[in-house]
C-alpha positions in Angstrom: -209.6 -209.9 -86.8 -209.4 -211.5 -83.2 -207.5 -214.5 -84.7 -204.8 -212.3 -86.1 -204.5 -210.5 -82.9 -204.5 -213.4 -80.9 -201.9 -215.0 -83.2 -199.8 -211.8 -83.3 -199.7 -211.8 -79.3 -198.8 -215.5 -79.1 -196.1 -215.0 -81.6 -194.4 -212.3 -79.4 -195.0 -214.3 -76.3 -193.6 -217.6 -77.2 -190.0 -216.6 -77.5 -190.2 -214.9 -74.0 -191.0 -218.5 -72.8 -187.7 -219.6 -74.3 -185.7 -217.0 -72.8 -187.6 -216.8 -69.3 -188.7 -220.4 -68.3 -191.0 -219.1 -65.6 -192.6 -216.4 -68.1 -193.5 -219.5 -69.9 -195.4 -221.4 -66.9 -197.0 -218.1 -66.4 -198.1 -218.0 -70.0 -199.1 -221.9 -70.0 -201.2 -221.4 -66.7 -203.0 -218.4 -68.4 -203.7 -220.6 -71.6 -204.8 -223.6 -69.3 -207.1 -221.5 -67.0 -208.7 -218.9 -69.0 -208.6 -220.7 -72.3 -208.3 -217.2 -74.5 -208.2 -219.1 -77.9 -211.8 -220.0 -77.2 -212.6 -216.4 -77.4 -211.6 -216.0 -80.8 -212.9 -217.2 -84.1 -211.4 -219.3 -87.1 -208.5 -221.6 -86.9 -206.6 -219.9 -84.0 -209.4 -221.8 -81.7 -208.3 -225.1 -82.3 -204.5 -224.8 -82.4 -202.8 -226.6 -79.5 -201.6 -223.4 -77.8 -200.9 -224.8 -74.6 -198.7 -227.7 -75.8 -196.7 -225.2 -78.0 -196.1 -222.9 -74.7 -195.2 -225.9 -72.6 -192.7 -227.0 -75.4 -191.1 -223.6 -75.6 -190.8 -223.5 -71.9 -189.0 -226.8 -71.9 -186.7 -225.4 -74.5 -186.0 -222.5 -72.1 -185.4 -224.7 -69.2 -182.6 -226.7 -71.0 -180.9 -223.3 -72.1 -181.2 -221.4 -68.9 -180.3 -224.7 -66.9 -183.5 -224.2 -64.9 -184.9 -225.6 -62.6 -182.1 -227.1 -60.5 -184.3 -229.9 -58.9 -187.9 -230.7 -58.1 -189.0 -229.7 -54.6 -189.6 -232.9 -52.5 -192.9 -231.9 -50.5 -196.3 -233.5 -49.7 -198.0 -232.0 -52.9 -195.1 -232.9 -55.4 -194.8 -236.4 -54.0 -198.7 -237.2 -54.0 -198.8 -235.8 -57.5 -196.2 -238.3 -58.8 -198.0 -240.9 -56.7 -201.4 -239.9 -58.6 -199.8 -240.4 -61.9 -198.6 -243.8 -61.1 -202.0 -244.7 -60.0 -203.7 -243.2 -62.8 -201.4 -245.3 -65.2 -202.2 -248.4 -63.2 -205.9 -248.0 -63.3 -205.8 -247.1 -66.9 -204.1 -250.5 -68.0 -207.0 -252.2 -66.1 -209.8 -249.8 -67.3 -213.0 -251.2 -68.2 -214.0 -248.3 -70.8 -213.3 -247.9 -74.5 -209.3 -247.9 -74.5 -209.1 -244.6 -76.9 -211.2 -242.6 -74.6 -209.3 -244.1 -71.5 -205.8 -243.2 -72.8 -206.8 -239.7 -74.3 -207.8 -238.8 -70.6 -204.8 -240.3 -69.2 -202.9 -238.2 -71.6 -204.6 -235.0 -70.7 -204.2 -235.6 -67.1 -200.5 -236.6 -67.3 -199.8 -233.3 -69.2 -201.5 -231.6 -66.3 -199.6 -233.2 -63.6 -195.9 -232.9 -65.4 -196.9 -229.0 -66.0 -197.6 -228.9 -62.2 -194.3 -230.5 -61.4 -192.4 -227.9 -63.5 -194.4 -225.1 -61.9 -193.5 -226.5 -58.5 -189.7 -226.5 -59.4 -189.7 -222.9 -60.8 -191.8 -221.0 -57.7 -188.6 -220.2 -55.9 -189.1 -216.8 -54.8 -192.2 -215.0 -53.4 -192.4 -212.5 -56.7 -192.9 -215.9 -58.5 -195.5 -217.2 -56.2 -197.4 -213.6 -56.3 -197.1 -213.6 -60.3 -198.9 -216.9 -60.6 -201.6 -216.0 -58.3 -202.1 -212.9 -60.4 -202.5 -214.9 -63.4 -204.9 -217.3 -61.7 -207.0 -214.3 -60.6 -207.0 -212.8 -64.0 -207.8 -216.0 -65.7 -211.1 -216.6 -63.8 -211.7 -213.0 -63.0 -211.8 -212.0 -66.4 -215.1 -214.3 -66.6 -216.6 -213.2 -63.2 -216.1 -209.6 -63.6 -217.6 -209.9 -67.3 -220.4 -211.9 -65.7 -221.1 -209.5 -63.0 -221.4 -206.6 -65.3 -223.7 -208.7 -67.6 -226.0 -209.6 -64.7 -226.3 -206.1 -63.8 -227.5 -205.0 -67.2 -229.8 -208.0 -67.6 -231.3 -207.8 -64.0 -229.9 -211.4 -63.0 -232.3 -212.8 -65.5 -229.9 -215.1 -67.3 -227.2 -217.5 -66.0 -223.5 -216.9 -66.4 -221.6 -219.4 -68.5 -217.8 -220.1 -69.3 -216.0 -220.5 -72.6 -216.9 -223.3 -74.9 -215.3 -226.6 -74.9 -213.5 -226.0 -71.5 -213.7 -227.4 -68.0 -215.6 -224.3 -67.0 -218.1 -224.1 -69.7 -220.9 -225.3 -67.6 -222.2 -222.7 -65.3 -221.9 -224.9 -62.1 -218.3 -225.4 -62.8 -217.8 -221.7 -63.5 -219.4 -220.8 -60.3 -217.1 -223.2 -58.5 -214.1 -221.6 -60.2 -215.1 -218.1 -59.0 -215.8 -219.5 -55.5 -212.3 -220.7 -55.2 -210.9 -217.5 -56.8 -212.8 -214.9 -54.5 -210.6 -215.5 -51.3 -207.2 -215.2 -53.7 -208.6 -211.8 -54.8 -208.9 -210.7 -51.3 -205.4 -211.9 -50.6 -204.3 -209.8 -53.6 -206.0 -206.9 -52.4 -204.5 -206.9 -49.0 -201.0 -207.0 -50.4 -201.2 -204.5 -53.3 -199.6 -201.3 -52.5 -201.6 -198.9 -55.0 -205.1 -197.9 -53.8 -206.1 -198.0 -57.2 -205.4 -201.6 -57.6 -207.1 -202.5 -54.2 -210.0 -200.5 -55.2 -210.3 -202.6 -58.5 -209.9 -205.8 -56.7 -212.6 -204.8 -54.5 -214.8 -204.0 -57.5 -213.8 -207.4 -58.8 -214.8 -209.4 -55.6 -218.3 -207.8 -55.4 -218.8 -208.7 -59.2 -217.6 -212.1 -58.7 -219.9 -212.5 -55.9 -222.8 -211.5 -58.1 -221.7 -213.7 -60.9 -221.5 -216.7 -58.4 -225.3 -215.7 -57.3 -226.2 -215.4 -61.1 -224.8 -218.5 -62.1 -228.2 -220.1 -60.6 -225.9 -222.8 -59.3 -227.4 -224.6 -56.0 -224.1 -226.0 -55.2 -222.4 -222.7 -55.7 -224.9 -221.4 -53.2 -223.8 -224.0 -50.6 -220.2 -223.4 -51.5 -220.7 -219.7 -50.9 -222.1 -220.0 -47.7 -219.4 -222.4 -46.6 -216.6 -220.1 -47.8 -218.3 -217.3 -46.1 -218.3 -219.0 -42.7 -214.7 -220.1 -43.3 -213.6 -216.6 -44.2 -215.2 -215.2 -41.3 -213.4 -217.5 -38.9 -210.1 -216.4 -40.6 -210.8 -212.7 -40.6 -208.9 -210.5 -38.0 -212.2 -208.2 -37.4 -214.9 -210.7 -37.2 -217.7 -208.0 -36.3 -216.9 -206.0 -39.2 -216.4 -208.9 -41.3 -219.9 -210.4 -40.6 -221.5 -207.3 -41.3 -219.7 -206.7 -44.7 -220.4 -210.1 -45.6 -224.0 -210.2 -44.7 -224.7 -207.1 -46.3 -222.9 -208.2 -49.5 -224.7 -211.7 -49.7 -228.0 -210.0 -48.9 -227.7 -207.3 -51.7 -226.7 -210.0 -54.2 -229.6 -212.0 -53.2 -232.1 -209.3 -53.1 -231.0 -208.3 -56.8 -232.1 -211.5 -58.1 -235.4 -212.2 -59.6 -238.0 -214.4 -58.4 -236.9 -217.4 -60.6 -233.9 -217.6 -58.7 -235.4 -217.9 -55.3 -237.6 -220.8 -56.8 -234.4 -222.7 -57.9 -232.7 -222.2 -54.8 -235.7 -223.2 -52.6 -235.6 -226.7 -54.3 -232.4 -227.5 -52.3 -234.8 -228.4 -49.5 -236.9 -230.4 -51.4 -234.1 -232.5 -53.2 -236.2 -235.9 -53.0 -238.8 -234.3 -55.3 -236.0 -232.8 -57.6 -235.3 -234.9 -60.7 -231.9 -233.6 -61.2 -230.8 -234.0 -57.4 -232.6 -237.7 -57.3 -230.4 -238.4 -60.3 -227.2 -237.5 -58.8 -228.1 -239.6 -55.9 -228.3 -242.4 -58.2 -225.0 -241.6 -60.1 -223.2 -241.6 -56.7 -224.5 -244.9 -56.0 -223.3 -246.4 -59.4 -220.0 -244.9 -58.8 -219.7 -246.4 -55.4 -221.0 -249.8 -56.8 -218.3 -249.7 -59.4 -215.6 -249.3 -56.8 -216.9 -251.8 -54.4 -216.9 -254.2 -57.4 -213.2 -253.4 -58.2 -211.9 -251.7 -54.9 -208.3 -251.8 -56.1 -208.5 -249.9 -59.5 -211.9 -248.8 -60.0 -213.7 -248.9 -63.5 -210.7 -246.6 -64.9 -211.1 -243.2 -66.5 -214.4 -242.6 -68.3 -215.8 -245.9 -66.5 -219.1 -244.1 -65.2 -219.6 -242.4 -68.5 -219.8 -245.6 -70.4 -222.8 -247.5 -71.0 -221.4 -251.0 -71.1 -219.5 -250.3 -67.7 -222.5 -248.9 -65.9 -224.6 -251.9 -67.2 -222.3 -254.3 -64.8 -223.6 -252.6 -61.7 -226.9 -251.0 -62.8 -228.6 -252.1 -65.8 -230.3 -249.3 -67.6 -229.0 -246.8 -65.0 -227.7 -243.4 -66.1 -224.2 -243.3 -67.9 -222.9 -239.8 -67.6 -221.2 -237.0 -65.4 -221.0 -238.1 -61.9 -221.6 -234.6 -60.5 -219.1 -235.3 -57.4 -215.4 -235.0 -57.2 -215.5 -237.6 -54.3 -217.6 -240.3 -56.4 -216.1 -239.3 -59.7 -212.5 -240.3 -58.4 -213.6 -243.2 -56.2 -215.7 -244.8 -59.1 -213.0 -244.3 -61.9 -210.0 -245.2 -59.7 -210.8 -247.4 -56.8 -210.0 -246.9 -53.0 -206.2 -246.6 -53.1 -206.1 -243.6 -55.6 -208.9 -242.1 -53.8 -207.0 -241.9 -50.6 -204.0 -240.7 -52.4 -206.0 -237.9 -54.2 -207.9 -237.0 -51.0 -204.6 -236.7 -49.2 -203.4 -234.1 -51.8 -206.2 -231.6 -50.8 -205.5 -232.6 -47.0 -201.8 -231.9 -47.5 -202.3 -228.6 -49.1 -204.8 -227.7 -46.2 -202.3 -228.7 -43.7 -199.7 -226.4 -45.3 -202.1 -223.6 -45.6 -202.9 -223.8 -41.8 -199.2 -224.3 -40.7 -198.4 -221.3 -43.0 -200.9 -219.0 -41.4 -200.0 -220.0 -37.8 -196.1 -220.0 -38.1 -195.8 -216.6 -39.7 -198.4 -215.2 -37.6 -195.8 -213.1 -35.3 -193.7 -212.2 -38.5 -194.6 -208.9 -40.2 -192.0 -209.6 -42.9 -193.9 -212.6 -43.8 -197.4 -211.0 -43.6 -198.0 -212.1 -47.2 -197.4 -215.6 -46.4 -199.7 -215.6 -43.5 -202.6 -214.0 -45.4 -201.9 -216.5 -48.3 -202.1 -219.3 -45.8 -205.5 -218.0 -44.5 -207.2 -217.2 -47.5 -206.0 -220.7 -49.3 -207.8 -222.5 -46.5 -211.1 -220.7 -47.7 -210.5 -221.5 -51.2 -209.7 -225.1 -50.5 -213.0 -225.3 -48.4 -214.7 -224.0 -51.4 -213.6 -226.3 -53.7 -214.3 -229.2 -51.5 -218.1 -228.0 -50.8 -219.1 -226.9 -54.4 -217.1 -229.7 -55.7 -219.2 -232.1 -53.8 -221.7 -231.6 -56.7 -219.6 -231.4 -59.7 -217.4 -233.4 -61.8 -214.1 -231.6 -61.2 -211.6 -234.2 -60.0 -208.9 -233.3 -62.0 -209.0 -229.5 -62.3 -205.6 -228.1 -63.0 -206.4 -224.7 -61.3 -207.1 -226.2 -57.9 -204.1 -228.4 -58.2 -202.0 -225.3 -59.1 -203.3 -223.6 -55.9 -202.1 -226.6 -53.8 -198.7 -226.1 -55.6 -198.5 -222.4 -54.8 -199.3 -223.3 -51.3 -196.7 -225.8 -51.0 -194.0 -223.3 -52.6 -195.0 -220.4 -50.2 -194.8 -222.8 -47.0 -191.3 -223.8 -48.2 -190.3 -220.2 -48.7 -191.6 -219.3 -45.1 -189.9 -222.1 -43.7 -186.4 -220.9 -45.3 -187.2 -217.3 -43.9 -188.0 -218.6 -40.5 -184.7 -220.3 -40.3 -182.7 -217.1 -41.1 -182.2 -217.4 -44.9 -182.2 -214.4 -46.9 -185.1 -214.5 -49.5 -185.4 -212.2 -52.5 -186.8 -208.9 -51.8 -187.0 -209.3 -48.1 -185.6 -206.0 -47.0 -188.2 -203.8 -48.8 -191.2 -205.9 -48.5 -190.6 -206.5 -44.7 -190.5 -202.8 -44.0 -193.5 -202.1 -46.2 -195.6 -204.9 -44.6 -195.0 -203.3 -41.0 -195.0 -199.7 -42.0 -191.5 -199.3 -40.7 -189.7 -196.0 -41.6 -186.3 -196.9 -40.5 -184.5 -200.2 -40.0 -183.9 -199.3 -36.3 -187.6 -199.8 -35.9 -187.6 -203.3 -37.0 -188.3 -205.9 -34.2 -185.4 -208.2 -33.4 -187.4 -211.2 -34.3 -188.0 -209.9 -37.9 -184.6 -208.1 -38.0 -182.9 -211.6 -37.9 -184.6 -212.5 -41.3 -183.0 -209.6 -43.1 -179.6 -209.6 -45.0 -176.9 -208.5 -42.7 -176.3 -205.2 -44.6 -180.0 -204.2 -43.8 -179.9 -205.1 -40.0 -179.6 -202.0 -37.5 
């Protein structure tokens, strides 16, 4: 029955992707992030839904003559550079060719989809819609996980959908960490009290799900994210009290076995799992030093014959670190470009928050910049213990930040953006146009100025 319902829903949505290309981007993102087809049974689970949606979106782009051009910014340029580097290192890869090129193909599809997404993020409403899709996709699992934790007393770990990048409890916890600040952003800019209250409940359940994941890396990421969110908050005393109370309440809810696992963070030298990760990181570093320009290629640290070249009989498996995974697979030049992608997104987020600070009409961009900084920090900290170097959800966040930065720059330059009038007045609580400050009034259409 689930198969039939999902097939019917997709049959009705695919034509929409053809008629409205950006609707296709939203649908493709939903399929990629949430993997709803993994929640049904039968033949619908294995069909290439993401590819079908992407193909329909491309057809829609041709028919609608959209997008007009690819935006040239730091994020898109670095994504193109990454694609070139991944291609070069794949030709020189040491692993089994079939596995190498399969991973190259998957990563290439992600980057091409991201470039199309960047080209279609031309207004605030589209940025907002994509953020909503990101929240709903991961929020489904975090809210469901939080409810499950309450019903079971936190006795069991929270897992993601099977055969996806967030299947593992640690990966799902990292995804929820990155999503949590974005939930807060949407809560700040949702007009209806019911929506704001639902988002607040989702945030609390997400926090509980992160703790219930039993992920030690997620706990470190949660502490780092909490500190960053406090620094970016406008009312620091209240924020400190609320965040401390929420975290303390979630920890107090957990059973004793959770505390025992978290205590092992301080004794990592005696912990077998932590010690093996240190060994894996050393192997990846050795692979990069052995071939500094190209590394071992995709799947190198996972391949027995490749690992034996630097550490005979050493573990050949997931590296459990975004930094060492990328470095070991692609070498130092690609590592610098990949790191530059996050730094560029962080730069845009910081600049976005600063340059819109005194613009009530751009309050949405200001808060998105603040919360995006927290999400990036959450990814960097939690990802230090996970293999999430090629995560499309995180790269999409960087694309969103770059698009919002470009829109804010246009508004500050005096260009009229879609929906500016009503949104500017609502953001500052203005009841009439005469009350709008001159600095904000200049960004409004001429017909709306006092």
